[in-house]
FILUM-84786 format. One record per atom (N, C-alpha, C): z negated, y, x; residue in three letters. Coordinates in pm, whole numbers, padded with zeros to 5 digits. Each point is the difference from the previous one (the first is absolute). Layout:
REM FILUM-84786
{node {Z, Y, X}, ala}
...
This chain:
REM FILUM-84786
{node {00886, 02268, 03563}, met}
{node {-00101, -00101, -00018}, met}
{node {00069, -00132, -00038}, met}
{node {-00049, -00109, 00055}, ile}
{node {00056, -00132, -00027}, ile}
{node {-00104, -00085, -00072}, ile}
{node {00044, -00070, -00103}, tyr}
{node {-00084, -00099, -00068}, tyr}
{node {00041, -00138, 00048}, tyr}
{node {-00101, -00081, 00037}, arg}
{node {00026, -00139, 00039}, arg}
{node {-00060, -00090, -00107}, arg}
{node {00087, -00075, -00068}, phe}
{node {-00040, -00086, -00111}, phe}
{node {00005, -00147, 00041}, phe}
{node {-00093, -00078, -00053}, leu}
{node {00003, -00145, 00012}, leu}
{node {00034, -00056, -00138}, leu}
{node {00096, -00091, -00004}, ile}
{node {00047, -00059, -00125}, ile}
{node {-00026, -00151, 00005}, ile}
{node {-00068, -00053, -00102}, leu}
{node {-00035, -00141, -00008}, leu}
{node {00040, -00057, -00136}, leu}
{node {00005, -00133, -00006}, ser}
{node {00030, -00069, -00125}, ser}
{node {-00108, -00104, -00026}, ser}
{node {-00038, -00016, -00126}, asp}
{node {-00096, -00106, -00032}, asp}
{node {00071, -00133, -00022}, asp}
{node {00134, -00001, 00005}, glu}
{node {00077, -00122, -00019}, glu}
{node {00033, -00071, 00132}, glu}
{node {00020, 00078, 00106}, val}
{node {00038, -00055, 00131}, val}
{node {-00098, 00056, 00103}, val}
{node {-00092, -00085, 00044}, asp}
{node {-00104, 00044, 00092}, asp}
{node {00053, 00048, 00134}, asp}
{node {00114, -00052, 00042}, thr}
{node {00054, 00035, 00131}, thr}
{node {00085, 00126, -00003}, thr}
{node {00023, 00058, -00116}, phe}
{node {00084, 00120, -00012}, phe}
{node {-00082, 00125, 00029}, phe}
{node {00053, 00082, 00091}, lys}
{node {-00060, 00131, 00031}, lys}
{node {00111, 00094, 00043}, lys}
{node {-00008, 00121, -00046}, arg}
{node {00090, 00106, 00046}, arg}
{node {-00083, 00123, 00029}, arg}
{node {00039, 00071, 00105}, glu}
{node {-00062, 00129, 00030}, glu}
{node {00113, 00102, -00001}, glu}
{node {-00018, 00103, -00079}, ile}
{node {00102, 00105, -00009}, ile}
{node {-00063, 00132, 00037}, ile}
{node {00070, 00071, 00088}, gln}
{node {-00039, 00136, 00035}, gln}
{node {00102, 00094, -00063}, gln}
{node {-00052, 00105, -00063}, ile}
{node {00086, 00092, -00074}, ile}
{node {-00063, 00138, 00000}, ile}
{node {00083, 00100, -00009}, ser}
{node {-00049, 00137, -00003}, ser}
{node {-00081, 00025, -00128}, ser}
{node {-00107, 00074, 00014}, ala}
{node {-00082, 00035, -00116}, ala}
{node {00078, 00086, -00098}, ala}
{node {00106, 00064, 00047}, gln}
{node {00082, 00085, -00086}, gln}
{node {00117, -00076, -00063}, gln}
{node {00008, -00129, 00023}, ala}
{node {00101, -00082, -00066}, ala}
{node {-00040, -00020, -00145}, ala}
{node {00098, -00035, -00081}, thr}
{node {-00028, -00026, -00141}, thr}
{node {-00039, -00147, -00020}, thr}
{node {-00055, -00027, -00115}, phe}
{node {-00029, -00140, -00033}, phe}
{node {00130, -00080, -00010}, phe}
{node {00110, 00066, -00035}, phe}
{node {00129, -00069, -00002}, phe}
{node {00039, -00042, 00141}, phe}
{node {-00022, 00088, 00098}, asp}
{node {00026, -00035, 00141}, asp}
{node {-00085, -00120, 00041}, asp}
{node {-00124, -00002, -00044}, phe}
{node {-00090, -00111, 00032}, phe}
{node {00048, -00129, -00067}, phe}
{node {00044, 00010, -00124}, gln}
{node {00055, -00117, -00070}, gln}
{node {00122, -00054, 00073}, gln}
{node {00086, 00088, 00047}, gln}
{node {00118, -00042, 00077}, gln}
{node {-00041, -00070, 00129}, gln}
{node {-00102, 00052, 00066}, ala}
{node {-00049, -00061, 00124}, ala}
{node {-00055, -00141, -00027}, ala}
{node {-00069, -00016, -00112}, ile}
{node {-00056, -00132, -00035}, ile}
{node {00113, -00098, -00032}, ile}
{node {00099, 00043, -00077}, thr}
{node {00109, -00091, -00034}, thr}
{node {00083, -00033, 00124}, thr}
{node {00016, 00095, 00091}, asp}
{node {00070, -00029, 00126}, asp}
{node {-00079, -00102, 00083}, asp}
{node {-00132, 00015, 00004}, ala}
{node {-00083, -00088, 00082}, ala}
{node {-00016, -00140, -00058}, ala}
{node {00027, -00015, -00129}, thr}
{node {-00015, -00130, -00065}, thr}
{node {00133, -00065, -00034}, thr}
{node {00107, 00078, 00002}, gly}
{node {00130, -00052, -00040}, gly}
{node {00017, -00007, -00150}, gly}
{node {-00086, 00068, -00074}, tyr}
{node {00009, 00001, -00146}, tyr}
{node {00113, 00091, -00046}, tyr}
{node {00047, -00023, -00121}, asp}
{node {00107, 00078, -00060}, asp}
{node {-00051, 00141, -00033}, asp}
{node {00053, 00099, 00068}, ala}
{node {-00045, 00138, -00017}, ala}
{node {00037, 00059, -00136}, ala}
{node {00088, -00067, -00073}, lys}
{node {00045, 00053, -00129}, lys}
{node {-00089, -00044, -00117}, lys}
{node {-00102, -00079, 00026}, gln}
{node {-00090, -00044, -00105}, gln}
{node {-00101, 00110, -00034}, gln}
{node {-00073, -00020, -00107}, leu}
{node {-00099, 00097, -00044}, leu}
{node {-00135, -00033, 00065}, leu}
{node {-00060, 00100, 00064}, tyr}
{node {-00127, -00018, 00069}, tyr}
{node {-00101, 00103, -00049}, tyr}
{node {-00127, -00029, 00024}, thr}
{node {-00107, 00092, -00039}, thr}
{node {-00110, -00005, 00106}, thr}
{node {-00057, 00116, 00031}, phe}
{node {-00119, 00009, 00084}, phe}
{node {-00119, 00034, -00089}, phe}
{node {-00117, -00046, 00042}, tyr}
{node {-00125, 00043, -00061}, tyr}
{node {-00095, 00039, 00112}, tyr}
{node {-00060, 00118, -00011}, ile}
{node {-00111, 00037, 00086}, ile}
{node {-00121, -00069, -00062}, ile}
{node {-00079, -00067, 00083}, cys}
{node {-00110, -00081, -00052}, cys}
{node {-00135, 00049, 00052}, cys}
{node {-00102, -00042, -00073}, gly}
{node {-00136, 00021, 00046}, gly}
{node {-00034, -00105, 00105}, gly}
{node {-00121, 00006, 00053}, asn}
{node {-00041, -00094, 00105}, asn}
{node {00000, -00144, -00048}, asn}
{node {-00011, -00022, -00130}, asp}
{node {00000, -00135, -00056}, asp}
{node {00139, -00043, -00048}, asp}
{node {00103, 00071, 00041}, trp}
{node {00140, -00025, -00035}, trp}
{node {00030, 00030, -00147}, trp}
{node {-00085, 00071, -00069}, ser}
{node {00030, 00038, -00138}, ser}
{node {00105, 00112, 00001}, ser}
{node {00097, -00013, -00089}, lys}
{node {00110, 00096, -00007}, lys}
{node {-00050, 00134, -00053}, lys}
{node {00034, 00107, 00074}, glu}
{node {-00045, 00133, -00041}, glu}
{node {00117, 00093, -00030}, glu}
{node {00093, 00012, 00091}, thr}
{node {00113, 00092, -00017}, thr}
{node {00130, -00077, 00017}, thr}
{node {00091, 00015, -00095}, glu}
{node {00128, -00070, 00004}, glu}
{node {00109, 00094, 00050}, glu}
{node {00083, -00052, 00088}, ile}
{node {00117, 00074, 00049}, ile}
{node {00121, -00088, -00032}, ile}
{node {00083, 00048, -00091}, thr}
{node {00113, -00080, -00048}, thr}
{node {00130, 00043, 00067}, thr}
{node {00097, -00087, -00010}, gln}
{node {00131, 00029, 00058}, gln}
{node {00079, 00095, -00090}, gln}
{node {-00018, -00016, -00129}, ile}
{node {00066, 00088, -00096}, ile}
{node {-00106, 00063, -00088}, ile}
{node {00030, 00117, -00051}, glu}
{node {-00097, 00069, -00084}, glu}
{node {-00012, -00073, -00133}, glu}
{node {-00122, -00031, -00034}, met}
{node {-00028, -00066, -00127}, met}
{node {-00031, 00109, -00102}, met}
{node {00050, -00018, -00120}, asp}
{node {-00026, 00097, -00106}, asp}
{node {-00140, -00027, -00055}, asp}
{node {-00094, 00078, 00048}, thr}
{node {-00137, -00017, -00047}, thr}
{node {-00045, 00126, -00070}, thr}
{node {-00078, -00020, -00102}, ser}
{node {-00053, 00114, -00074}, ser}
{node {-00147, 00021, 00034}, ser}
{node {-00048, -00072, 00101}, ser}
{node {-00141, 00010, 00034}, ser}
{node {-00026, 00126, 00082}, ser}
{node {-00125, 00025, 00017}, glu}
{node {-00041, 00117, 00077}, glu}
{node {-00002, -00027, 00151}, glu}
{node {00024, -00125, 00038}, glu}
{node {-00003, -00037, 00141}, glu}
{node {00123, 00053, 00073}, glu}
{node {-00018, 00028, 00128}, asp}
{node {00113, 00043, 00082}, asp}
{node {00096, -00117, 00018}, asp}
{node {00128, 00032, 00006}, cys}
{node {00103, -00101, 00021}, cys}
{node {00059, 00023, 00139}, cys}
{node {-00010, -00103, 00085}, tyr}
{node {00052, 00010, 00136}, tyr}
{node {00121, -00090, 00014}, tyr}
{node {00106, 00054, 00059}, thr}
{node {00118, -00081, 00031}, thr}
{node {00015, -00005, 00152}, thr}
{node {00055, -00112, 00046}, met}
{node {00010, -00024, 00144}, met}
{node {00082, 00105, 00073}, met}
{node {00108, 00043, -00061}, asp}
{node {00089, 00092, 00071}, asp}
{node {-00055, 00142, 00009}, asp}
{node {-00099, 00034, -00082}, lys}
{node {-00055, 00136, -00001}, lys}
{node {-00141, 00009, 00055}, lys}
{node {-00059, -00113, 00037}, thr}
{node {-00140, 00000, 00043}, thr}
{node {-00008, -00036, 00148}, thr}
{node {-00058, 00090, 00077}, leu}
{node {-00020, -00025, 00143}, leu}
{node {-00123, -00089, 00020}, leu}
{node {00004, -00080, 00103}, leu}
{node {-00115, -00085, 00031}, leu}
{node {-00127, 00083, 00017}, leu}
{node {00012, 00113, 00072}, glu}
{node {-00117, 00083, 00026}, glu}
{node {-00056, 00066, -00126}, glu}
{node {00079, 00002, -00109}, asp}
{node {-00050, 00057, -00125}, asp}
{node {-00110, -00086, -00061}, asp}
{node {00006, -00131, 00020}, leu}
{node {-00095, -00090, -00065}, leu}
{node {-00086, -00082, 00098}, leu}
{node {00039, -00002, 00127}, leu}
{node {-00074, -00078, 00099}, leu}
{node {-00064, 00093, 00101}, leu}
{node {-00132, -00003, 00004}, glu}
{node {-00070, 00099, 00082}, glu}
{node {-00092, -00060, 00106}, glu}
{node {-00035, -00129, -00016}, glu}
{node {-00097, -00055, 00094}, glu}
{node {00035, -00143, 00039}, glu}
{node {-00043, -00036, 00118}, glu}
{node {00021, -00136, 00049}, glu}
{node {-00073, -00099, -00090}, glu}
{node {00054, -00119, -00007}, arg}
{node {-00051, -00111, -00081}, arg}
{node {00032, 00013, -00149}, arg}
{node {00077, 00103, -00038}, gln}
{node {00044, 00007, -00139}, gln}
{node {00085, -00122, -00031}, gln}
{node {-00012, -00050, -00121}, lys}
{node {00068, -00122, -00041}, lys}
{node {00109, 00030, -00101}, lys}
{node {00108, -00078, 00012}, leu}
{node {00112, 00012, -00093}, leu}
{node {00047, -00139, -00039}, leu}
{node {00061, -00009, -00115}, leu}
{node {00073, -00120, -00040}, leu}
{node {00146, 00039, -00011}, leu}
{node {00087, -00091, 00040}, phe}
{node {00144, 00018, -00012}, phe}
{node {00051, -00115, -00085}, phe}
{node {00042, 00030, -00123}, val}
{node {00050, -00103, -00090}, val}
{node {00146, -00023, 00032}, val}
{node {00031, -00120, 00050}, phe}
{node {00138, -00031, 00037}, phe}
{node {00069, -00093, -00098}, phe}
{node {-00074, -00060, -00090}, asp}
{node {00058, -00085, -00104}, asp}
{node {-00064, 00042, -00132}, asp}
{node {00067, 00089, -00071}, gln}
{node {-00056, 00059, -00121}, gln}
{node {-00029, -00103, -00109}, gln}
{node {00087, -00099, -00015}, leu}
{node {-00017, -00098, -00108}, leu}
{node {-00123, -00087, 00021}, leu}
{node {-00029, -00033, 00123}, ser}
{node {-00115, -00087, 00029}, ser}
{node {-00120, 00078, 00054}, ser}
{node {00014, 00130, 00013}, asp}
{node {-00106, 00087, 00050}, asp}
{node {-00051, -00048, 00136}, asp}
{node {00093, -00033, 00089}, arg}
{node {-00035, -00045, 00136}, arg}
{node {00000, 00122, 00091}, arg}
{node {-00096, 00003, 00092}, val}
{node {-00024, 00121, 00078}, val}
{node {-00022, -00028, 00148}, val}
{node {00016, 00106, 00078}, phe}
{node {-00048, 00005, 00137}, phe}
{node {-00127, 00085, -00001}, phe}
{node {-00094, -00037, 00085}, phe}
{node {-00120, 00078, 00019}, phe}
{node {00022, 00086, 00124}, phe}
{node {-00021, 00130, -00015}, ile}
{node {00029, 00094, 00109}, ile}
{node {-00126, 00081, 00028}, ile}
{node {-00025, 00020, 00130}, glu}
{node {-00112, 00084, 00039}, glu}
{node {00049, 00102, 00102}, glu}
{node {-00038, 00124, -00019}, leu}
{node {00028, 00105, 00097}, leu}
{node {-00097, -00021, 00116}, leu}
{node {00049, -00061, 00106}, arg}
{node {-00086, -00040, 00111}, arg}
{node {-00036, 00115, 00092}, arg}
{node {00096, 00092, 00020}, glu}
{node {-00027, 00107, 00097}, glu}
{node {00083, 00122, -00034}, glu}
{node {-00062, 00116, 00018}, ile}
{node {00071, 00128, -00010}, ile}
{node {00008, 00055, 00141}, ile}
{node {00121, 00011, 00050}, ile}
{node {00022, 00046, 00138}, ile}
{node {00040, 00147, -00006}, ile}
{node {-00091, 00085, 00042}, thr}
{node {00026, 00144, -00005}, thr}
{node {00068, 00045, 00130}, thr}
{node {00067, 00113, -00008}, gly}
{node {00065, 00058, 00117}, gly}
{node {00132, -00064, 00036}, gly}
{node {00045, -00098, -00078}, lys}
{node {00128, -00065, 00025}, lys}
{node {00076, -00008, -00132}, lys}
{node {00131, -00019, 00012}, asp}
{node {00081, -00021, -00119}, asp}
{node {00109, -00102, 00033}, asp}
{node {00064, -00049, -00102}, ile}
{node {00103, -00102, 00014}, ile}
{node {00114, 00037, -00094}, ile}
{node {00123, -00012, 00049}, asp}
{node {00116, 00041, -00081}, asp}
{node {00030, -00097, -00114}, asp}
{node {-00005, -00129, 00031}, lys}
{node {00028, -00099, -00103}, lys}
{node {-00103, -00111, 00008}, lys}
{node {-00024, -00068, -00110}, pro}
{node {-00102, -00106, -00001}, pro}
{node {00031, -00109, 00102}, pro}
{node {-00106, -00061, 00051}, leu}
{node {00013, -00103, 00102}, leu}
{node {-00087, -00118, -00039}, leu}
{node {00060, -00118, -00003}, cys}
{node {-00078, -00123, -00017}, cys}
{node {-00044, -00040, 00140}, cys}
{node {-00126, 00031, 00034}, ser}
{node {-00048, -00019, 00137}, ser}
{node {-00052, -00141, 00026}, ser}
{node {-00033, -00075, -00105}, lys}
{node {-00039, -00140, 00016}, lys}
{node {00053, -00079, -00118}, lys}
{node {00051, -00118, 00030}, ser}
{node {00055, -00088, -00104}, ser}
{node {-00039, -00143, 00033}, ser}
{node {-00086, -00058, -00083}, val}
{node {-00048, -00136, 00022}, val}
{node {00024, -00080, -00128}, val}
{node {00060, -00116, 00013}, gly}
{node {00019, -00090, -00113}, gly}
{node {00108, 00046, -00097}, gly}
{node {00035, -00091, -00089}, asp}
{node {00099, 00029, -00102}, asp}
{node {-00069, 00052, -00126}, asp}
{node {00063, 00096, -00068}, pro}
{node {-00059, 00048, -00125}, pro}
{node {00015, -00105, -00109}, pro}
{node {-00079, 00012, -00106}, pro}
{node {00021, -00090, -00113}, pro}
{node {00137, 00027, -00062}, pro}
{node {00055, -00100, -00067}, val}
{node {00127, 00024, -00068}, val}
{node {-00020, 00114, -00098}, val}
{node {00105, 00080, -00016}, gln}
{node {-00016, 00119, -00083}, gln}
{node {-00018, -00034, -00148}, gln}
{node {00075, -00097, -00049}, phe}
{node {-00008, -00036, -00141}, phe}
{node {-00027, -00149, -00012}, phe}
{node {-00085, -00035, -00092}, ile}
{node {-00031, -00140, -00024}, ile}
{node {00105, -00059, -00093}, ile}
{node {00052, -00115, 00038}, asp}
{node {00091, -00075, -00086}, asp}
{node {-00088, -00093, -00083}, asp}
{node {-00019, 00034, -00128}, tyr}
{node {-00093, -00074, -00083}, tyr}
{node {00043, -00145, -00024}, tyr}
{node {00131, -00025, -00002}, asp}
{node {00045, -00138, -00016}, asp}
{node {-00045, -00084, 00119}, asp}
{node {00012, 00055, 00119}, thr}
{node {-00042, -00071, 00120}, thr}
{node {-00152, -00011, 00005}, thr}
{node {-00070, 00106, -00041}, ala}
{node {-00146, 00000, 00005}, ala}
{node {-00058, -00105, -00095}, ala}
{node {00065, -00024, -00112}, ile}
{node {-00051, -00096, -00098}, ile}
{node {00025, -00143, 00043}, ile}
{node {00109, -00023, 00075}, lys}
{node {00027, -00136, 00048}, lys}
{node {-00116, -00048, 00084}, lys}
{node {-00035, -00123, -00016}, gly}
{node {-00111, -00055, 00076}, gly}
{node {-00134, 00019, -00069}, gly}
{node {-00002, 00076, -00109}, thr}
{node {-00125, 00013, -00075}, thr}
{node {00004, -00100, -00114}, thr}
{node {-00109, -00012, -00069}, asn}
{node {-00008, -00091, -00113}, asn}
{node {00038, 00068, -00131}, asn}
{node {00050, 00121, 00006}, leu}
{node {00038, 00069, -00122}, leu}
{node {00129, -00059, -00055}, leu}
{node {-00003, -00035, -00125}, asp}
{node {00119, -00051, -00067}, asp}
{node {00032, 00099, -00111}, asp}
{node {00092, 00089, 00028}, leu}
{node {00028, 00109, -00092}, leu}
{node {00114, -00036, -00096}, leu}
{node {-00013, -00113, -00066}, asp}
{node {00101, -00039, -00098}, asp}
{node {-00051, 00032, -00139}, asp}
{node {00061, -00059, -00102}, glu}
{node {-00037, 00037, -00136}, glu}
{node {-00141, -00043, -00036}, glu}
{node {-00057, -00100, 00069}, asp}
{node {-00138, -00037, -00028}, asp}
{node {-00095, 00112, 00043}, asp}
{node {00037, 00072, 00104}, phe}
{node {-00084, 00109, 00047}, phe}
{node {00010, 00120, -00093}, phe}
{node {00123, 00037, -00035}, tyr}
{node {00023, 00118, -00082}, tyr}
{node {-00003, -00031, -00149}, tyr}
{node {00012, -00125, -00041}, gly}
{node {00016, -00034, -00140}, gly}
{node {00147, -00013, -00029}, gly}
{node {00031, -00059, -00113}, asp}
{node {00142, -00016, -00030}, asp}
{node {00059, 00131, -00050}, asp}
{node {00133, 00002, -00001}, asp}
{node {00071, 00123, -00037}, asp}
{node {-00007, 00029, -00150}, asp}
{node {-00023, -00103, -00077}, glu}
{node {00007, 00018, -00144}, glu}
{node {-00139, -00006, -00061}, glu}
{node {-00012, 00067, -00111}, tyr}
{node {-00125, -00006, -00073}, tyr}
{node {00033, -00033, -00145}, tyr}
{node {-00097, -00046, -00067}, asp}
{node {00016, -00042, -00138}, asp}
{node {-00047, 00115, -00089}, asp}
{node {00088, 00049, -00087}, asp}
{node {-00036, 00109, -00091}, asp}
{node {-00121, -00036, -00084}, asp}
{node {-00015, -00127, -00033}, glu}
{node {-00113, -00042, -00082}, glu}
{node {-00132, 00019, 00074}, glu}
{node {00002, -00015, 00135}, glu}
{node {-00121, 00024, 00077}, glu}
{node {-00045, 00145, -00017}, glu}
{node {00097, 00091, 00004}, leu}
{node {-00034, 00141, -00019}, leu}
{node {-00048, 00026, -00141}, leu}
{node {00063, -00065, -00098}, asp}
{node {-00042, 00017, -00139}, asp}
{node {-00144, -00045, -00017}, asp}
{node {-00038, -00112, 00065}, asp}
{node {-00137, -00049, -00009}, asp}
{node {-00099, 00102, 00054}, asp}
{node {00039, 00068, 00107}, leu}
{node {-00089, 00102, 00056}, leu}
{node {-00020, 00113, -00100}, leu}
{node {00107, 00041, -00065}, glu}
{node {-00010, 00109, -00096}, glu}
{node {-00086, -00038, -00120}, glu}
{node {00003, -00129, -00040}, lys}
{node {-00075, -00045, -00117}, lys}
{node {-00148, -00019, 00032}, lys}
{node {-00038, 00021, 00124}, gly}
{node {-00141, -00015, 00035}, gly}
{node {-00038, -00144, 00024}, gly}
{node {00086, -00075, 00068}, ser}
{node {-00027, -00142, 00023}, ser}
{node {-00125, -00021, 00084}, ser}
{node {-00049, 00105, 00064}, phe}
{node {-00119, -00014, 00083}, phe}
{node {-00127, 00037, -00076}, phe}
{node {00015, 00037, -00126}, asp}
{node {-00116, 00042, -00077}, asp}
{node {-00106, -00109, -00011}, asp}
{node {00043, -00125, -00003}, asp}
{node {-00094, -00110, -00017}, asp}
{node {-00052, -00054, 00133}, asp}
{node {00046, 00056, 00111}, asp}
{node {-00040, -00050, 00131}, asp}
{node {-00133, 00065, 00040}, asp}
{node {-00106, -00078, 00023}, pro}
{node {-00131, 00058, 00033}, pro}
{node {-00001, 00079, 00130}, pro}
{node {00093, -00030, 00094}, leu}
{node {00004, 00078, 00124}, leu}
{node {00032, 00146, -00027}, leu}
{node {00078, 00026, -00102}, phe}
{node {00041, 00138, -00027}, phe}
{node {-00099, 00073, -00089}, phe}
{node {-00103, -00067, -00049}, asp}
{node {-00101, 00065, -00081}, asp}
{node {-00081, 00098, 00083}, asp}
{node {-00005, -00026, 00132}, arg}
{node {-00082, 00086, 00088}, arg}
{node {00065, 00136, 00025}, arg}
{node {00125, 00013, -00028}, tyr}
{node {00072, 00122, 00038}, tyr}
{node {00024, 00091, -00116}, tyr}
């Protein structure tokens, strides 16, 4: 059985990938196919989520086993077959490719092709360039009106007397604080 997935990005409207892969492949195989099709660094940490129809995260499939004490099942990419969690067409997934910024691809299982199989994943359609894998925050801030100097964060030093005033109840006479 072959699964045909459509992969989209909410950052780049012209980006589309279609990947065909065996239903008996692992989520790790699928992750490798996505990184091959996008040119992303395969050595980074990635996560899949099986989603509801409204894209709400339901089941997490991680690259490495997380030490959880919860009662929930823990799925890892290298031990979980696609067919174990994907059973019907139009199922939705998220693929987190930038963990720090929580940036994702939206994936839909477009078609289940029965009676056929495929040895290795195939990127059958490739349109547009993918979004950059990691955001350079210094570059992203340039051109904005944000001025992240000491006026934004405050100065590095504080006055010990200011803290002493707080301890002495300097706000006791302030009518704004009477309400609390």
